[in-house]
Steps between C-alpha positions, in 0.01 A plus 500: 500500500311594808776552749383692803671634806392557855760751604532872553430815303775394265665619188322605203667469160872445547526536877753335722400231746395637836196596691363828372729659253220636291511770759839423647414377847222348701264738672429479870248231601135605523384553855143479634299380199674159511529458877202261507717245321741465790328197649511309171779250415806622317462514121660243274825603330499635147548242226543502123254276320528381142181414311614285210187518286273798548209536258355833608588858586338739745407849381447804723277782374332778696540320831367163373676168448423274202622149423562453128567157351775497238381179333183404310430174321844373601696788344635839602275796436588696189581874526153612385339268754718639780400850390136388516546385860666828597215694340248297698680606819507865390125485428413333832300755706528321836639679804781377728401298804569638846879527542573349157625815325806546722559135587839479323638760741555202731781392266652850503517570872666333798534121476388403851152661478450335159612159630271519802214634293550216255494250785185645652286574192634322192532141617155377401186569301468748216800706616729196474361411157547853369848537650597167344378630166724805531805315626476212251442727201770508232540869577298801615354759263394855585278698264611838632263794472778758471681610184877473494788517254746736338360835391704728276341811649590388853788249475631529856181482704337242274788252525535549876128435546516196271789352700343561841173347386678182391709499818212511749176627342247592764635223727176303475473440124800267457534160670856537624538134603463378141796432273386798296201725446428586137363855486297645212419868528186665369684652199647163394847538651633194681752405763600243758542501875731209581565332834873438536546185707428246226714662228721795413417789268649351179243217515209742497688716248533198269126438525417865442715528189315202356160651585591839351608338173243226448198708605525727197735336252366142514151503649401846379177698506223589258457856374221560753735408786360156580714188520498288188254211498139448610314512828357180645163524678539144635780597738365533857508848653771589752403404854475756780699390803296509818623635833360520852717754679384596852565845642801379698663378178415825324673691781819303434466572129477874570796483738708318239402756237604786727835333560555436128395850398749647746776309321376568148441872552860538615649379169655768280522328162657652189490308171661652192656411163857611430514563126827692461688178422493128573718192496608550135694814589620351829651203315699744286668598826623138517342429833214296642166688483414371848834620642442839335153536655616379841782757505248764394283398796797543733571844354131596520478388862806706593354803321173442682620419853862613509616162628536134407290210630482123496353409162314187397485382141319176425689243293333186371645159590292299255809316378415277796191288548238701692745790514346831595719804566827613650603849602748720318627760747546762232621780725872421496816689583559523124153643428543754781832614352333552164207692647727728703705569187181592310408745773853645526543787248878465514492149350564466128293298253787253465518445876125448519501256210780301662304474826182414307676207331630369833156534664310340211740206485462449877123504464504245217730278706262513798205425273672194354580375851137544606364320191731202546427435866798685646312789657502560873148602604317170461791336683465754781126440512554123535742564786237723660232229473734239649598735783133550586436124489796434729417803718854630450558873529736627231634855539633477143162409348323755717731770371508401133125446467388806695572769241197576282503501119431870452534461124333186372521445123393245242510466123214325322660346193328479165492136403285459189600784271422287194126512570453840337703789361545761775580789266202433274256440784599730788142509627532134604809550714445435870636755745628216716432456869591650833489447875486697821797623706672245722607751766292777656765754398606342172414454133379209293607523135401265221596539136463327165715564193246490218645445154798719412378850584277493808543437873191495722552582867285459810607683816326460836547647845292610798322832533550474877879520461611864476830403336368312196304616197437266204462778244815672623688171471364456147632845407844413639495166318436666166783745572736217597429302183558808284821596683638151457426462128664840443827357639522280191447786259140409425194718522143396571340336194836524324563281192874538546 
């Protein structure tokens, strides 16, 4: 526990490695507000640190930071005792110190101002002690003052708002350098904002499935809503972290917040459940559910943009020690043939089914190659790193690595389905996670096949791009899925 990162405005849940893909690309560097730093030495490079035994968390509430010990009398706090500590923070009437409320914006904006600010103001005294408390905490917790979650009366807007809040919040109420920020909203809904460098989305997904199940089904609550167990008045109160942030530092904080808000406000995020059918019906088509969804994404993209694009699908390589991911380039000649046949009214069902089978088999073949270490993209990346080290210009690498991933996709697999019965407890099903677009003019699509009859999708793009629209893409995706299942003689929600 307690991994932290000193890198860029990075992925949130499920994002690909890179600098600022929450919003797709880095913003331009701030100008005048940081010019006074120019005479200072260059900042140290970003590093990943691993704290092997962290015994506290840091909680953010209404612009204040609190250190909360997780142990008392040599044991972990019990749920009711943790609730007691959270209530003490909620009841604390103190006001934020100067600059404290928006301090975390430093972790959301440009890296150089944060590094230089860290060097100038957080290397000694109370600022160093408080920053150490944050960075050595097991994880970061935000008691968010907003209310989020699915609302039946407003399903579209409520889920979009929920997703965007978890993706970036207000850009100063999540500590983006931490392994993850655990977010509890005012109405009791929860979520995670995960930094991507230390692990991939399935790791956080594995954790979240366990939390969703054990919170209610094992730990449980009393009828009045409190955690089971008793309070303990002997546990020391949470400690307010102390900061001394001069005006120059506060200016950098405001500049970083402006930079981060510019990125966050540009994200068009659409999160929605697809309930017409799920993997149970797809399996009756005798094909891989992932191949089916990936071909639907290709069809949806063609409906949406009228063209094909380089497509990224993440494949896990955890068959190998410390394996992370490989790329499945799921836009193939075979998938294009199938999509064009679906859009050609002269093609028969039989012809389309034949092309679907060829395309799905090609996709499954590529996925198997990626999983077993025979993909090409990590190999190309290694060649790129070596070429930079040797200062060798490679026209081939320059060409092959220059094209952007305008459709970046990822499936978050369910891993612990035995923890609770999905059909009997649908209210405990997570909607999965999402990430921002990788290209300025592209889409980021994440999906999770939940049980047998539900697929949750998350679609992101940029408002600033006139060609993309996340809700329009979602509409085309639903159409594509329905068109494809119809090929097999099935109807939505069919028992056939």
